[in-house]
N, CA and C atoms as an extended XYZ file, in Angstrom:
213
Properties=species:S:1:pos:R:3:atomname:S:1:resname:S:1:resid:I:1 pbc="F F F"
N       -10.118       39.150      -22.599 N   MET     1
C        -9.669       37.781      -22.665 CA  MET     1
C        -9.798       37.270      -24.090 C   MET     1
N        -8.693       36.848      -24.650 N   THR     2
C        -8.732       36.274      -25.984 CA  THR     2
C        -8.587       34.766      -25.897 C   THR     2
N        -9.248       34.087      -26.794 N   THR     3
C        -9.198       32.636      -26.840 CA  THR     3
C        -7.816       32.175      -27.281 C   THR     3
N        -7.228       31.244      -26.547 N   ASN     4
C        -5.945       30.694      -26.953 CA  ASN     4
C        -5.845       29.189      -26.694 C   ASN     4
N        -6.972       28.536      -26.413 N   VAL     5
C        -6.996       27.103      -26.154 CA  VAL     5
C        -7.900       26.439      -27.187 C   VAL     5
N        -7.342       25.494      -27.941 N   GLY     6
C        -8.082       24.806      -28.992 CA  GLY     6
C        -8.964       23.685      -28.464 C   GLY     6
N        -9.700       23.051      -29.384 N   LYS     7
C       -10.688       22.038      -29.021 CA  LYS     7
C       -10.054       20.810      -28.363 C   LYS     7
N        -9.004       20.270      -28.943 N   LEU     8
C        -8.348       19.097      -28.362 CA  LEU     8
C        -7.756       19.442      -27.001 C   LEU     8
N        -7.125       20.588      -26.909 N   ASP     9
C        -6.542       21.050      -25.652 CA  ASP     9
C        -7.629       21.197      -24.582 C   ASP     9
N        -8.770       21.757      -24.946 N   ARG    10
C        -9.886       21.918      -24.009 CA  ARG    10
C       -10.399       20.575      -23.526 C   ARG    10
N       -10.514       19.627      -24.440 N   THR    11
C       -10.999       18.296      -24.084 CA  THR    11
C       -10.050       17.613      -23.109 C   THR    11
N        -8.756       17.698      -23.385 N   LEU    12
C        -7.770       17.080      -22.500 CA  LEU    12
C        -7.733       17.758      -21.135 C   LEU    12
N        -7.857       19.073      -21.122 N   ARG    13
C        -7.877       19.808      -19.852 CA  ARG    13
C        -9.106       19.431      -19.028 C   ARG    13
N       -10.258       19.337      -19.665 N   ALA    14
C       -11.482       18.975      -18.952 CA  ALA    14
C       -11.377       17.560      -18.386 C   ALA    14
N       -10.853       16.638      -19.178 N   ALA    15
C       -10.697       15.259      -18.710 CA  ALA    15
C        -9.726       15.191      -17.533 C   ALA    15
N        -8.608       15.885      -17.638 N   LEU    16
C        -7.633       15.912      -16.551 CA  LEU    16
C        -8.245       16.531      -15.293 C   LEU    16
N        -9.009       17.592      -15.459 N   GLY    17
C        -9.653       18.226      -14.316 CA  GLY    17
C       -10.611       17.294      -13.598 C   GLY    17
N       -11.419       16.585      -14.356 N   VAL    18
C       -12.378       15.647      -13.760 CA  VAL    18
C       -11.636       14.514      -13.052 C   VAL    18
N       -10.603       13.984      -13.681 N   VAL    19
C        -9.832       12.893      -13.079 CA  VAL    19
C        -9.171       13.346      -11.780 C   VAL    19
N        -8.570       14.530      -11.777 N   LEU    20
C        -7.924       15.024      -10.561 CA  LEU    20
C        -8.926       15.255       -9.437 C   LEU    20
N       -10.079       15.795       -9.759 N   LEU    21
C       -11.105       15.996       -8.726 CA  LEU    21
C       -11.607       14.661       -8.187 C   LEU    21
N       -11.794       13.694       -9.073 N   PHE    22
C       -12.216       12.367       -8.620 CA  PHE    22
C       -11.167       11.746       -7.703 C   PHE    22
N        -9.904       11.805       -8.132 N   LEU    23
C        -8.835       11.231       -7.315 CA  LEU    23
C        -8.728       11.918       -5.961 C   LEU    23
N        -8.873       13.229       -5.954 N   ALA    24
C        -8.736       13.977       -4.711 CA  ALA    24
C        -9.817       13.628       -3.686 C   ALA    24
N       -11.043       13.410       -4.135 N   PHE    25
C       -12.133       13.261       -3.180 CA  PHE    25
C       -12.757       11.874       -3.093 C   PHE    25
N       -12.577       11.027       -4.099 N   PHE    26
C       -13.276        9.746       -4.082 CA  PHE    26
C       -12.392        8.521       -4.248 C   PHE    26
N       -11.100        8.685       -4.508 N   SER    27
C       -10.275        7.525       -4.822 CA  SER    27
C        -9.834        6.742       -3.599 C   SER    27
N        -9.593        7.404       -2.482 N   GLY    28
C        -9.120        6.717       -1.291 CA  GLY    28
C        -7.644        6.340       -1.371 C   GLY    28
N        -6.916        6.924       -2.303 N   MET    29
C        -5.488        6.625       -2.421 CA  MET    29
C        -4.751        7.146       -1.186 C   MET    29
N        -3.761        6.391       -0.736 N   ALA    30
C        -3.003        6.766        0.457 CA  ALA    30
C        -2.277        8.097        0.265 C   ALA    30
N        -1.754        8.339       -0.929 N   LEU    31
C        -1.037        9.587       -1.202 CA  LEU    31
C        -1.931       10.798       -0.997 C   LEU    31
N        -3.193       10.653       -1.356 N   LEU    32
C        -4.112       11.785       -1.277 CA  LEU    32
C        -4.790       11.920        0.083 C   LEU    32
N        -4.332       11.137        1.075 N   ASP    33
C        -4.820       11.330        2.439 CA  ASP    33
C        -4.224       12.589        3.053 C   ASP    33
N        -3.037       12.964        2.600 N   ALA    34
C        -2.404       14.193        3.087 CA  ALA    34
C        -3.143       15.393        2.495 C   ALA    34
N        -3.433       16.360        3.332 N   ALA    35
C        -4.221       17.524        2.895 CA  ALA    35
C        -3.545       18.278        1.755 C   ALA    35
N        -2.223       18.405        1.805 N   LEU    36
C        -1.505       19.138        0.763 CA  LEU    36
C        -1.748       18.526       -0.612 C   LEU    36
N        -1.633       17.219       -0.718 N   PHE    37
C        -1.825       16.558       -2.012 CA  PHE    37
C        -3.289       16.534       -2.423 C   PHE    37
N        -4.179       16.307       -1.449 N   LYS    38
C        -5.612       16.250       -1.764 CA  LYS    38
C        -6.101       17.589       -2.316 C   LYS    38
N        -5.821       18.663       -1.587 N   TYR    39
C        -6.319       19.965       -2.008 CA  TYR    39
C        -5.489       20.552       -3.152 C   TYR    39
N        -4.250       20.137       -3.264 N   GLY    40
C        -3.439       20.529       -4.419 CA  GLY    40
C        -4.002       19.943       -5.701 C   GLY    40
N        -4.348       18.648       -5.654 N   ALA    41
C        -4.951       17.990       -6.819 CA  ALA    41
C        -6.301       18.610       -7.152 C   ALA    41
N        -7.082       18.929       -6.124 N   ALA    42
C        -8.390       19.544       -6.350 CA  ALA    42
C        -8.238       20.927       -6.976 C   ALA    42
N        -7.281       21.711       -6.490 N   LEU    43
C        -7.059       23.049       -7.041 CA  LEU    43
C        -6.616       22.982       -8.498 C   LEU    43
N        -5.697       22.100       -8.800 N   ILE    44
C        -5.242       21.958      -10.187 CA  ILE    44
C        -6.384       21.459      -11.065 C   ILE    44
N        -7.199       20.546      -10.553 N   GLY    45
C        -8.365       20.066      -11.297 CA  GLY    45
C        -9.340       21.189      -11.605 C   GLY    45
N        -9.591       22.045      -10.623 N   LEU    46
C       -10.491       23.184      -10.852 CA  LEU    46
C        -9.904       24.168      -11.859 C   LEU    46
N        -8.616       24.399      -11.790 N   ILE    47
C        -7.970       25.291      -12.755 CA  ILE    47
C        -8.067       24.721      -14.165 C   ILE    47
N        -7.856       23.424      -14.303 N   MET    48
C        -7.972       22.784      -15.622 CA  MET    48
C        -9.398       22.915      -16.166 C   MET    48
N       -10.383       22.697      -15.321 N   LEU    49
C       -11.773       22.839      -15.764 CA  LEU    49
C       -12.098       24.286      -16.125 C   LEU    49
N       -11.582       25.234      -15.364 N   ALA    50
C       -11.843       26.650      -15.644 CA  ALA    50
C       -11.216       27.076      -16.963 C   ALA    50
N        -9.970       26.668      -17.212 N   THR    51
C        -9.329       27.059      -18.469 CA  THR    51
C        -9.999       26.383      -19.663 C   THR    51
N       -10.501       25.172      -19.465 N   ALA    52
C       -11.228       24.501      -20.546 CA  ALA    52
C       -12.547       25.205      -20.831 C   ALA    52
N       -13.233       25.625      -19.797 N   THR    53
C       -14.520       26.299      -19.955 CA  THR    53
C       -14.372       27.689      -20.565 C   THR    53
N       -13.378       28.434      -20.098 N   LEU    54
C       -13.184       29.804      -20.572 CA  LEU    54
C       -12.426       29.897      -21.892 C   LEU    54
N       -11.851       28.800      -22.342 N   LYS    55
C       -11.064       28.747      -23.585 CA  LYS    55
C        -9.870       29.699      -23.536 C   LYS    55
N        -9.361       29.950      -22.338 N   MET    56
C        -8.247       30.885      -22.184 CA  MET    56
C        -7.326       30.393      -21.080 C   MET    56
N        -6.038       30.341      -21.387 N   CYS    57
C        -5.036       29.919      -20.421 CA  CYS    57
C        -4.070       31.082      -20.180 C   CYS    57
N        -3.983       31.573      -18.951 N   PRO    58
C        -3.077       32.681      -18.661 CA  PRO    58
C        -1.607       32.347      -18.924 C   PRO    58
N        -1.211       31.111      -18.702 N   VAL    59
C         0.181       30.709      -18.960 CA  VAL    59
C         0.472       30.770      -20.455 C   VAL    59
N        -0.475       30.313      -21.272 N   TYR    60
C        -0.306       30.409      -22.722 CA  TYR    60
C        -0.172       31.873      -23.145 C   TYR    60
N        -0.947       32.760      -22.519 N   THR    61
C        -0.880       34.182      -22.840 CA  THR    61
C         0.511       34.729      -22.540 C   THR    61
N         1.054       34.385      -21.389 N   LEU    62
C         2.393       34.849      -21.009 CA  LEU    62
C         3.472       34.341      -21.962 C   LEU    62
N         3.299       33.090      -22.420 N   LEU    63
C         4.288       32.492      -23.315 CA  LEU    63
C         4.025       32.770      -24.790 C   LEU    63
N         2.882       33.380      -25.102 N   GLY    64
C         2.545       33.691      -26.487 CA  GLY    64
C         2.120       32.467      -27.290 C   GLY    64
N         1.566       31.462      -26.632 N   LEU    65
C         1.148       30.228      -27.301 CA  LEU    65
C        -0.341       30.246      -27.605 C   LEU    65
N        -0.710       29.555      -28.663 N   LYS    66
C        -2.121       29.357      -29.018 CA  LYS    66
C        -2.249       27.960      -29.588 C   LYS    66
N        -3.263       27.223      -29.150 N   THR    67
C        -3.509       25.893      -29.697 CA  THR    67
C        -4.768       25.839      -30.543 C   THR    67
N        -5.398       26.986      -30.753 N   CYS    68
C        -6.586       27.025      -31.597 CA  CYS    68
C        -6.201       27.500      -32.999 C   CYS    68
N        -6.904       26.974      -33.972 N   LYS    69
C        -6.587       27.285      -35.368 CA  LYS    69
C        -7.095       28.661      -35.802 C   LYS    69
N        -8.279       29.022      -35.343 N   ASP    70
C        -8.939       30.228      -35.865 CA  ASP    70
C        -8.999       31.370      -34.851 C   ASP    70
N        -8.016       31.488      -33.992 N   CYS    71
C        -8.055       32.597      -33.035 CA  CYS    71
C        -6.850       33.504      -33.206 C   CYS    71
């Protein structure tokens, strides 16, 4: 696994992940009462947190993208 996610990208991914997890389980929004949307948001939130933590995005690897300066 090579690093391909930069610092700003990691920060935004982590923030998005936390927000999606919060919305999925604690917001009480009517849209997220449906299981598909609730667990879909939770899954995407977990993926965002995982890619931020691991500093590696499989989609970036497939597309040949890197957002880090020194990798």
